[in-house]
C-alpha positions in Angstrom: 0.0 0.0 0.1 1.4 3.5 -1.0 2.0 5.8 1.8 0.7 9.3 2.0 3.9 11.0 0.4 4.1 8.4 -2.3 0.7 9.4 -3.7 0.4 12.5 -6.1 -2.9 13.8 -4.8 -2.9 16.7 -7.3 -2.6 14.4 -10.3 -5.4 12.1 -8.7 -7.8 15.1 -8.6 -6.5 16.5 -11.9 -5.6 20.0 -10.5 -2.3 22.0 -10.3 -0.2 22.4 -7.2 -1.3 26.1 -7.1 -5.0 25.2 -7.2 -7.1 27.1 -4.5 -9.7 25.3 -2.3 -12.5 26.1 -4.8 -10.7 24.4 -7.6 -10.0 21.4 -5.5 -13.6 21.1 -4.3 -14.9 21.4 -7.9 -12.4 18.8 -9.2 -13.4 16.4 -6.4 -17.2 17.0 -7.2 -16.8 16.0 -10.8 -14.8 12.8 -10.1 -16.7 11.8 -7.1 -20.0 12.0 -9.1 -18.6 9.8 -11.7 -17.0 7.3 -9.4 -19.5 7.0 -6.6 -20.3 3.3 -6.1 -24.1 4.1 -6.3 -23.6 5.4 -9.7 -20.6 3.6 -11.2 -20.7 -0.1 -11.2 -17.2 -0.8 -12.5 -15.1 -3.2 -10.4 -12.5 -0.5 -9.4 -15.0 2.3 -9.0 -15.0 2.0 -5.0 -11.3 1.9 -4.8 -10.8 4.9 -7.1 -13.7 6.8 -5.1 -11.7 6.3 -2.0 -8.6 7.5 -3.6 -10.2 10.7 -4.8 -11.9 11.1 -1.4 -8.5 10.7 0.4 -6.9 13.3 -2.0 -9.6 15.7 -1.3 -9.5 15.2 2.4 -5.8 16.1 2.5 -5.7 19.0 0.0 -8.9 20.7 1.1 -7.4 21.1 4.7 -4.8 23.7 5.0 -2.8 22.1 7.5 -2.8 18.7 6.1 -2.0 20.1 2.7 1.0 22.1 4.0 2.1 18.8 5.8 1.7 16.8 2.6 3.5 19.4 0.4 6.4 19.4 2.9 6.7 15.7 2.9 6.9 15.5 -0.8 9.3 18.2 -1.2 13.1 17.6 -1.6 13.9 19.4 1.7 11.3 18.8 4.3 13.5 20.0 7.0 13.6 23.5 5.5 12.5 26.1 8.2 13.9 28.2 11.1 17.0 27.0 12.8 16.4 25.0 16.0 16.9 26.5 19.3 20.1 25.0 20.8 19.2 22.7 23.7 15.5 23.2 23.7 13.1 20.4 23.2 9.8 20.2 21.4 6.5 19.2 23.0 7.0 15.7 21.7 10.1 15.3 23.8 12.2 13.6 21.1 13.2 16.0 18.4 15.0 19.2 18.7 13.3 22.6 18.0 10.8 24.9 19.5 7.8 23.1 18.0 7.4 19.7 16.4 5.8 21.5 13.4 8.5 24.0 12.8 9.4 24.5 9.1 6.0 22.8 8.0 7.3 19.3 8.4 4.8 17.2 10.3 7.2 16.0 13.0 9.6 18.8 13.9 12.4 20.6 12.4 15.8 19.1 11.5 16.7 17.5 14.7 19.6 19.9 15.1 22.8 19.7 13.2 22.3 15.8 12.8 19.9 16.3 10.0 21.8 19.1 8.1 23.7 18.1 4.9 21.9 14.8 4.4 20.4 14.5 1.0 17.9 11.8 1.7 14.2 12.8 1.9 12.7 12.0 5.3 9.0 11.2 5.1 6.5 10.7 8.0 5.7 6.9 8.3 2.8 5.1 9.8 3.9 3.3 13.1 2.3 0.0 12.8 4.3 -2.9 14.3 3.5 -6.1 12.6 5.2 -9.6 13.0 7.3 -10.6 10.0 6.1 -13.3 7.6 7.8 -16.6 7.1 9.8 -17.1 4.0 9.3 -20.4 2.3 12.1 -21.8 0.0 11.8 -25.0 -2.1 14.9 -27.1 -2.1 15.4 -29.8 -4.6 16.5 -33.2 -3.0 17.7 -36.5 -4.6 16.6 -39.8 -3.3 20.0 -40.2 -1.7 19.7 -36.8 0.0 16.4 -38.0 1.7 17.7 -41.3 2.6 21.0 -40.1 4.4 20.1 -36.6 5.3 21.7 -33.4 3.8 22.6 -29.8 4.6 21.7 -27.3 1.8 22.7 -23.8 1.4 20.1 -21.3 0.0 20.0 -17.7 -1.1 16.8 -15.7 -0.8 15.5 -12.2 -0.5 14.1 -11.0 2.9 13.4 -8.0 4.9 16.1 -7.5 7.6 16.0 -5.3 10.6 17.4 -2.0 9.7 20.9 -1.5 11.1 20.7 2.3 11.3 17.8 2.7 13.5 18.0 -1.0 15.0 14.5 -1.9 13.8 12.5 0.8 15.5 12.0 3.0 12.4 12.9 5.9 14.3 16.4 7.6 14.6 16.4 9.6 17.8 13.3 8.2 19.9 11.9 4.8 20.6 8.4 6.0 21.2 5.8 6.6 18.5 3.9 9.8 18.5 0.1 10.6 17.9 -0.7 11.0 14.3 -1.1 14.8 13.7 -3.6 14.4 10.8 -6.2 12.2 12.7 -5.3 13.1 16.3 -4.7 9.2 17.1 -8.2 8.2 15.9 -6.9 6.4 12.8 -9.6 8.0 10.6 -10.2 11.4 9.1 -13.6 13.0 8.1 -14.4 14.3 4.7 -17.1 16.9 4.5 -19.5 15.7 1.8 -22.4 18.0 2.6 -22.1 19.5 -0.9 -22.2 16.1 -2.6 -25.2 13.8 -2.9 -26.7 15.6 0.2 -24.3 13.6 2.5 -22.6 14.6 5.6 -19.2 13.7 7.1 -17.5 10.6 5.5 -15.1 8.8 7.6 -12.1 7.1 6.0 -8.8 5.6 7.1 -6.1 8.2 7.8 -3.5 8.2 4.9 -0.7 9.5 7.1 -0.8 6.7 9.8 -2.6 4.0 7.8 -5.3 3.7 10.5 -2.9 3.0 13.5 -3.3 6.4 15.0 0.5 6.7 15.5 3.5 7.8 13.4 7.2 7.4 13.6 8.5 10.9 14.9 11.7 11.0 13.0 11.8 8.4 10.3 15.1 6.6 9.6 16.7 7.7 6.2 17.6 4.0 5.4 14.3 2.2 6.0 11.9 5.1 5.6 10.4 4.5 9.1 9.5 0.8 8.6 12.4 -0.5 10.7 13.6 -3.0 8.0 15.4 -3.1 4.6 15.4 -5.7 1.9 18.6 -7.8 1.6 19.8 -10.8 0.0 20.5 -13.5 2.7 22.1 -16.9 2.9 21.2 -19.7 5.3 22.0 -23.4 5.7 19.0 -25.8 6.0 19.6 -29.2 7.4 17.1 -32.0 6.3 17.2 -35.0 8.4 17.3 -38.6 7.1 13.9 -39.8 6.1 12.7 -36.4 4.7 10.0 -36.9 2.1 8.6 -34.5 -0.6 6.7 -31.8 0.9 8.2 -32.0 4.4 9.2 -28.7 5.9 12.2 -27.7 8.1 12.1 -24.4 10.1 15.0 -22.1 10.8 13.9 -19.7 13.6 14.4 -16.0 13.1 15.6 -16.1 9.4 12.4 -14.9 7.8 11.2 -11.3 7.3 11.8 -8.9 10.1 8.8 -7.3 11.7 8.0 -3.7 11.2 8.8 -1.1 13.8 10.6 -3.7 16.0 8.0 -6.3 16.0 9.2 -10.1 16.0 10.5 -11.6 12.8 9.3 -14.6 10.9 11.1 -17.9 10.3 12.8 -19.4 7.2 11.0 -22.5 6.0 12.8 -25.0 3.7 10.3 -27.2 1.8 11.7 -30.5 0.4 11.1 -31.1 -3.3 11.8 -34.7 -4.1 11.3 -35.4 -7.7 11.4 -39.1 -7.2 8.4 -38.9 -4.8 6.2 -36.5 -6.8 3.5 -37.2 -9.3 3.5 -34.4 -11.9 2.0 -34.3 -15.2 0.4 -37.3 -16.9 0.6 -39.5 -13.9 -1.1 -37.2 -11.7 -3.9 -36.8 -14.2 -4.0 -40.5 -14.9 -4.7 -41.5 -11.5 -7.5 -38.8 -11.3 -9.0 -40.0 -14.5 -9.1 -43.7 -13.3 -10.8 -42.6 -10.0 -13.3 -40.6 -11.9 -14.3 -43.4 -14.3 -14.5 -46.0 -11.5 -18.0 -45.1 -10.1 -19.6 -45.3 -13.5 -17.9 -48.7 -14.3 -19.3 -50.0 -11.0 -22.8 -48.8 -11.9 -22.8 -50.4 -15.3 -21.6 -53.6 -13.7 -24.3 -53.5 -11.2 -27.0 -52.8 -13.9 -25.3 -55.5 -16.1 -25.4 -53.1 -18.9 -22.9 -52.8 -21.8 -24.1 -49.6 -23.4 -22.3 -47.1 -25.2 -21.8 -45.1 -22.0 -20.1 -48.1 -20.6 -17.8 -48.6 -23.4 -16.9 -44.8 -23.1 -16.1 -45.3 -19.5 -13.9 -48.2 -20.0 -12.0 -46.3 -22.6 -11.6 -43.4 -20.3 -10.4 -45.7 -17.5 -7.9 -47.2 -19.9 -6.7 -43.8 -21.0 -6.0 -43.1 -17.3 -3.9 -46.3 -16.9 -1.9 -45.4 -20.1 -1.1 -41.9 -18.6 0.1 -43.4 -15.5 2.3 -46.1 -17.1 3.8 -43.6 -19.6 5.2 -41.5 -16.8 7.4 -44.3 -15.6 6.1 -44.2 -11.9 6.9 -47.8 -11.3 10.7 -47.1 -11.0 10.2 -44.2 -8.4 10.3 -44.6 -4.7 7.5 -46.5 -2.8 5.8 -43.3 -1.9 4.4 -42.7 -5.4 1.4 -45.1 -4.9 0.3 -43.0 -1.8 0.1 -39.9 -3.8 -1.4 -41.8 -6.7 -4.1 -43.3 -4.4 -4.9 -39.8 -2.9 -5.4 -38.4 -6.5 -7.5 -41.6 -7.3 -9.7 -41.1 -4.3 -10.2 -37.5 -5.3 -11.4 -38.4 -8.6 -13.7 -41.1 -7.3 -15.3 -38.9 -4.8 -15.9 -36.2 -7.4 -17.6 -38.7 -9.8 -19.6 -40.5 -7.1 -22.3 -37.9 -6.9 -22.9 -38.0 -10.7 -22.9 -41.8 -10.6 -25.5 -41.9 -7.9 -27.7 -39.2 -9.8 -27.4 -41.4 -13.0 -28.4 -44.6 -11.0 -31.5 -42.7 -9.6 -32.4 -41.6 -13.1 -32.1 -45.1 -14.6 -34.2 -46.6 -11.8 -36.8 -44.1 -12.1 -36.9 -44.5 -15.9 -37.0 -48.2 -15.7 -39.8 -48.1 -13.1 -42.3 -46.3 -15.7 -42.4 -49.7 -17.7 -43.2 -51.8 -14.7 -45.9 -49.7 -13.0 -48.4 -52.0 -11.3 -52.1 -51.8 -12.2 -54.8 -52.3 -9.6 -58.3 -53.4 -10.5 -61.3 -52.7 -8.5 
């Protein structure tokens, strides 16, 4: 999801950066009337309506617009020089006020920020545990028999070394979002549109968390993690089979804003134990044809449908044998059996319906007659 400073709200509304409040309102009216879900039934209409509403909510408010412009500018720390030794009301950054210079979270943290070319943007403070990373590792029959150690390379999010994963450079504590006041939502006045009142939407600055990083790290942008290429060794024990998983704790994606990280999971891929291609399809076809063959055998009927089912079953046998499964490890029959049962279960319902239909149709010719 794009952050507030990554979106061009002016382009979304189709107005210039110098547009006044009336022009912004007019542009929003035109787009909102076309994109409102009650009028536009396109699949993306609701999402686009939320986007233009978000843009209007920010640009129609002078303070939010000034903060937004500052975040997107190349030098968001521009402003008056901080007073030496004084602390802002947030207690973390330097400066007389956390909103000095137009930047939403204070001026330039003293001399530390001066001379740095990276753009600092406000970032939502939303600690979330890191996800696991799953890596497929190809193993031979010898590997699974004796066990093996395999080295892997993979991309993951690592805890940022500059801010130690917190996302903030000079303070460990998150601050209340200045756009929504900590509620996680902002209101859009739509009294002039469709006769509505206040429309509540997720705050684009904090992403609904109600908190923001006070001084986002220039390396990770305030998320507390950066993307890297990692290497790890995964040890597969003897007796590993296709699909088995080995977990390496703490080597998955790092969490955001200091939250716990995920694990690395090595998933064994043993070609000798897998059923792919024609063999996998063949077992399913055999299972699908079996209920119908049983039905025709019970009815002692050798109709054209029975001949077709026999041909289909034979085709499934041909697919299995053509894939050379007989020379694989003994586990192939388990996977083949599972596919056979899957096909059998899916066809059983239709076979029962056919049996019921045949029984009812036959009963029409043997309807008993009663005489008074």
